[in-house]
VOGU-3710 file (C-alpha; in Angstrom, 3 decimals, decimal comma):
1> xxxxxxxxxx> 26,431/0,032/-5,340  25,823/-1,577/-8,706  22,851/-3,816/-9,477  23,295/-7,469/-10,288  21,919/-8,431/-13,698  20,758/-11,815/-12,494  18,080/-10,648/-10,054  14,476/-10,017/-11,052  13,889/-6,460/-12,040  11,043/-5,962/-9,555
11> xxxxxxxxxx> 13,369/-6,765/-6,673  15,846/-4,160/-7,814  13,607/-1,150/-8,195  12,904/1,357/-5,469  9,293/2,143/-4,789  7,625/5,556/-4,939  4,468/6,234/-2,881  4,295/8,989/-0,372  5,471/11,712/-2,734  2,334/11,362/-4,889
21> xxxxxxxxxx> -1,018/12,356/-3,405  -2,757/9,161/-2,379  -6,098/10,521/-1,095  -6,846/13,794/-2,770  -9,871/15,848/-1,804  -12,597/16,004/-4,484  -11,507/19,483/-5,452  -7,747/19,008/-5,673  -5,926/17,686/-8,721  -2,431/16,406/-9,396
31> xxxxxxxxxx> -0,102/15,892/-12,360  3,094/13,895/-11,971  5,642/12,073/-14,129  7,676/9,029/-13,267  10,995/8,690/-15,116  13,311/5,658/-15,026  16,282/4,364/-16,896  18,988/1,725/-16,621  22,659/2,310/-17,563  22,982/-1,205/-19,089
41> xxxxxxxxxx> 20,499/-3,169/-21,161  20,843/-6,357/-19,025  17,940/-5,326/-16,820  15,585/-5,212/-19,803  14,833/-1,540/-19,291  15,436/1,331/-21,740  17,826/4,176/-21,090  14,812/6,369/-20,458  11,125/5,646/-19,989  8,433/8,030/-18,730
51> xxxxxxxxxx> 4,844/7,719/-17,499  2,518/10,622/-16,834  -0,391/10,539/-14,413  -3,231/12,984/-13,929  -5,265/12,501/-10,751  -3,526/9,069/-10,409  -4,652/7,913/-13,830  -1,992/7,023/-16,420  -2,490/9,165/-19,512  0,835/9,186/-21,493
61> xxxxxxxxxx> 3,963/7,080/-21,816  7,252/7,590/-23,646  10,572/5,751/-24,088  13,994/6,590/-25,438  13,914/3,945/-28,174  10,736/5,087/-29,944  11,091/8,771/-28,986  7,299/8,947/-29,270  4,665/9,903/-26,724  1,837/7,360/-26,625
71> xxxxxxxxxx> -1,665/8,227/-25,315  -2,748/5,864/-22,479  -6,181/7,244/-21,683  -9,261/6,844/-23,923  -10,043/10,540/-23,828  -6,594/11,338/-25,355  -6,842/9,058/-28,409  -8,625/11,691/-30,484  -6,338/14,517/-29,266  -2,989/13,412/-30,771
81> xxxxxxxxxx> -3,021/16,327/-33,197  -3,954/18,922/-30,642  -1,583/21,720/-29,618  -1,442/20,304/-26,033  -0,385/16,892/-27,297  2,362/18,329/-29,521  3,656/20,381/-26,569  3,537/17,310/-24,344  5,436/15,205/-26,871  8,125/17,837/-27,251
91> xxxxxxxxxx> 8,518/18,260/-23,497  9,003/14,473/-23,005  11,765/14,536/-25,627  13,429/17,327/-23,618  12,981/15,295/-20,367  14,641/12,386/-22,234  17,757/14,384/-23,052  17,977/15,955/-19,591  17,494/12,613/-17,814  20,419/11,095/-19,726
101> xxxxxxxxxx> 22,693/14,041/-18,920  21,699/13,869/-15,206  22,182/10,121/-15,210  25,807/10,516/-16,484  26,484/13,300/-14,027  25,377/11,165/-11,045  27,299/8,129/-12,233  30,427/10,259/-12,728  30,116/11,607/-9,216  29,920/8,055/-7,856
111> xxxxxxxxxx> 32,790/6,960/-10,105  30,447/4,506/-11,673  31,406/5,544/-15,218  34,870/4,057/-15,053  35,644/1,273/-17,482  35,717/-2,096/-15,760  38,407/-4,728/-16,252  38,642/-6,479/-19,656  36,138/-9,254/-19,840  34,154/-8,034/-16,860
121> xxxxxxxxxx> 30,632/-6,767/-17,706  29,821/-3,331/-16,364  27,381/-3,178/-13,499  23,885/-1,828/-14,116  22,651/1,294/-12,380  19,150/2,711/-12,175  18,007/6,294/-11,936  14,435/7,211/-11,023  12,745/10,647/-10,941  9,370/11,760/-9,770
131> xxxxxxxxxx> 8,283/15,321/-10,454  4,977/17,093/-10,636  2,455/19,375/-8,938  -0,871/19,442/-7,114  -3,494/22,230/-7,283  -5,358/22,350/-4,037  -8,915/23,379/-3,232  -7,882/26,973/-2,509  -6,041/27,138/-5,864  -2,650/27,082/-4,113
141> xxxxxxxxxx> -0,077/24,842/-5,751  2,665/22,633/-4,474  5,406/20,890/-6,449  7,958/18,149/-5,999  11,034/17,030/-7,897  12,965/14,070/-6,511  15,688/11,596/-7,593  16,452/8,027/-6,508  19,612/6,169/-7,491  20,149/2,424/-7,263
151> xxxxxxxxxx> 17,259/2,023/-4,837  18,387/4,806/-2,500  17,103/8,339/-1,813  19,412/10,702/-3,670  18,312/14,342/-4,239  15,291/16,563/-3,820  14,723/20,030/-5,268  13,255/22,521/-2,769  11,303/25,276/-4,604  11,164/27,517/-1,497
161> xxxxxxxxxx> 14,918/27,646/-0,928  15,854/27,083/-4,571  18,472/24,473/-3,829  18,928/20,714/-3,808  18,805/18,609/-0,662  21,146/15,599/-0,528  19,601/12,441/0,992  23,026/10,747/1,485  26,733/11,637/1,275  27,104/10,214/-2,230
171> xxxxxxxxxx> 24,749/12,980/-3,514  26,753/15,916/-2,128  28,873/16,333/-5,208  25,867/16,425/-7,510  24,077/18,846/-5,172  27,033/21,236/-5,195  27,212/21,095/-8,993  23,518/21,644/-9,548  23,248/24,348/-6,893  25,655/26,431/-8,950
181> xxxxxxxxxx> 23,456/26,281/-12,116  21,250/29,219/-11,334  19,554/29,103/-14,795  18,567/25,505/-14,198  17,365/26,331/-10,719  15,056/29,039/-12,072  13,753/26,740/-14,817  12,951/24,116/-12,192  11,030/26,655/-10,120  9,163/27,968/-13,149
191> xxxxxxxxxx> 8,122/24,447/-14,123  6,806/23,456/-10,699  5,082/26,771/-9,924  3,859/27,809/-13,381  4,187/25,339/-16,258  3,085/22,175/-14,384  -0,117/23,707/-12,950  -0,915/25,201/-16,334  -0,452/21,840/-18,060  -2,554/20,177/-15,435
201> xxxxxxxxxx> -5,403/22,559/-16,144  -5,144/21,875/-19,853  -5,135/18,109/-19,374  -8,130/18,290/-17,091  -9,997/20,270/-19,690  -9,416/17,565/-22,245  -10,581/14,906/-19,814  -13,519/16,925/-18,517  -16,342/14,631/-17,404  -14,316/11,445/-17,689
211> xxxxxxxxxx> -11,670/12,065/-15,034  -14,377/12,994/-12,583  -16,263/9,701/-12,925  -16,285/7,412/-9,937  -16,594/3,706/-10,656  -17,396/1,587/-7,553  -15,489/-1,642/-7,027  -16,772/-5,207/-7,439  -15,789/-7,094/-4,274  -15,340/-10,817/-3,748
221> xxxxxxxxxx> -13,803/-13,052/-1,071  -12,220/-16,366/-2,074  -10,795/-19,257/-0,127  -7,300/-20,675/-0,754  -5,345/-23,762/0,388  -1,557/-24,103/0,292  1,206/-26,024/2,073  1,801/-22,904/4,183  -1,799/-22,876/5,464  -5,328/-21,634/4,727
231> xxxxxxxxxx> -6,120/-18,024/3,725  -8,934/-15,763/2,544  -8,344/-13,298/-0,259  -10,458/-10,162/-0,656  -10,404/-8,594/-4,131  -11,796/-5,247/-5,273  -12,087/-5,043/-9,063  -12,601/-2,395/-11,783  -12,794/0,758/-9,629  -11,837/4,413/-10,166
241> xxxxxxxxxx> -10,307/6,559/-8,698  -7,382/4,664/-7,189  -7,859/5,535/-3,551  -9,627/2,734/-1,691  -9,785/1,464/1,831  -9,884/-2,259/2,596  -9,948/-3,927/5,965  -10,628/-7,291/7,519  -13,118/-7,702/10,393  -13,261/-10,619/12,749
251> xxxxxxxxxx> -16,581/-11,024/14,492  -17,382/-7,518/13,115  -14,313/-6,031/14,858  -11,314/-4,619/12,819  -8,126/-6,658/12,950  -4,764/-5,129/13,795  -2,865/-3,977/10,723  -0,036/-6,418/11,648  -2,397/-9,364/11,049  -3,119/-8,348/7,437
261> xxxxxxxxxx> -0,878/-8,774/4,386  0,067/-5,666/2,431  -2,606/-4,433/0,010  -1,691/-4,283/-3,734  -3,370/-1,656/-5,938  -2,724/-2,328/-9,624  -3,842/-0,710/-12,899  -6,052/-2,685/-15,283  -4,869/-0,903/-18,322  -8,293/0,584/-19,147
271> xxxxxxxxxx> -8,091/3,397/-16,574  -9,624/1,363/-13,712  -7,816/-0,394/-10,807  -7,883/-3,576/-8,807  -6,768/-4,324/-5,293  -6,463/-7,344/-3,078  -5,446/-8,330/0,449  -4,913/-11,757/1,997  -5,508/-13,019/5,500  -4,186/-16,239/7,011
281> xxxxxxxxxx> -6,954/-18,022/8,878  -7,462/-21,162/10,991  -9,480/-23,829/9,157  -13,067/-23,743/10,391  -12,923/-20,032/11,373  -13,440/-18,657/7,857  -17,009/-17,475/8,391  -15,910/-15,259/11,302  -14,101/-12,941/8,877  -15,509/-10,163/6,733
291> xxxxxxxxxx> -13,893/-7,888/4,171  -15,007/-4,276/4,376  -14,379/-1,863/1,476  -14,737/1,970/1,307  -14,443/3,894/-1,990  -15,554/7,321/-3,300  -17,884/5,517/-5,781  -19,797/3,906/-2,934  -22,511/5,642/-0,929  -21,467/3,616/2,133
301> xxxxxxxxxx> -18,977/0,836/2,951  -19,806/-2,626/1,645  -18,816/-5,952/3,154  -18,173/-9,369/1,650  -17,740/-12,818/3,236  -16,716/-16,144/1,779  -19,624/-18,307/0,779  -18,716/-21,984/1,221  -21,718/-23,330/-0,595  -21,275/-24,711/-4,113
311> xxxxxxxxxx> -23,364/-21,948/-5,664  -21,413/-19,381/-3,636  -18,149/-20,429/-5,259  -19,363/-18,605/-8,349  -21,507/-15,790/-7,008  -21,067/-13,992/-3,692  -23,653/-11,710/-2,111  -22,288/-8,426/-0,694  -24,323/-6,196/1,622  -23,759/-2,732/3,059
321> xxxxxxxxxx> -26,644/-1,348/5,065  -29,644/-1,510/2,691  -27,408/-1,942/-0,377  -27,111/-5,395/-1,926  -24,549/-6,087/-4,636  -24,139/-9,301/-6,579  -20,460/-9,990/-7,221  -19,098/-12,461/-9,717  -16,149/-14,639/-8,734  -12,894/-13,877/-10,527
331> xxxxxxxxxx> -10,647/-16,940/-10,825  -7,454/-15,205/-11,873  -6,221/-11,593/-12,027  -5,687/-9,930/-15,394  -2,192/-10,215/-16,749  -1,290/-6,564/-16,360  2,195/-6,503/-14,951  3,880/-5,990/-18,263  7,363/-4,365/-18,094  6,330/-0,767/-18,236
341> xxxxxxxxxx> 3,492/-1,111/-15,809  5,648/-3,225/-13,522  8,230/-0,553/-12,958  5,525/2,081/-12,666  3,873/0,115/-9,919  7,173/-0,660/-8,253  7,872/3,051/-8,095  4,631/3,701/-6,351  6,117/2,982/-2,938  9,364/4,895/-3,021
351> xxxxxx> 9,672/7,959/-0,726  12,382/10,516/-0,679  13,068/12,974/2,161  10,768/15,977/2,429  11,837/19,634/2,032  10,884/21,626/5,070
//
């Protein structure tokens, strides 16, 4: 089904999450790419845009208009003349070409390439791809290569069986076509099992020392009033890596998940992340609630509560066991949801079917 041009882009995009490792062990590493494109320009998206992540950190971006790879991690800025960077740039140009061909194939198989009636604007369609690999503690590797079309699961490549798995009937025609391309099948397998792990090792070598750093979060709890009611907001700021656990406690007891709003984890643009979660509360009960945060950069969980005193509106004390942290109040979040980061984040929740 085509996408309406009048709706906000963020409401139209599928979300990618469970495909990408969310809580890697300290000795495992991952490399994955997110590709996305729109068939029409009315969504404000390019025909092809790519983002590359190593251990959940954005390190490269590329789009069809510029046809240039851009370093997105500080440790890559001085490496743009290296052999690895030149190979990476060339591979993204190849992904660009292949993505457009695949996009046209999928649209043709849905009959979405037909010319509409005179005076009627063509409907926009979106293709998303996630592919990559993870190297585990025992040096074994696993790979994934998945497609989403117009917000729906579409196709998944299965390296073990060397075929494509259709997620819905509309993908059968494309599956049959791609399953017949044995050369492509072998290239896919070689990439997931050989080329991707090798590139991951090279990227890790460039980022040695920096990718392994663990930056603990700064945590604050703020109070908010609105016509809909009173709420507390817990924010964890400037942390790395991305995996973090946040929970609300009431009278020192964990609340049920259904009582807590979804947690947002967003990139700051400097390699660190921020997260927040909101809890609706009854006026007068605010002090019964505590925000507890766990992160690899912390020796032990820390907790934060809302300080209703005038001085506490600016500085909140956070304690965890014998640890005391002084946290500065942050009035507004950084303006980080620019277009490219917006679709990258939107993609972070999308999950295709798994190969057995």
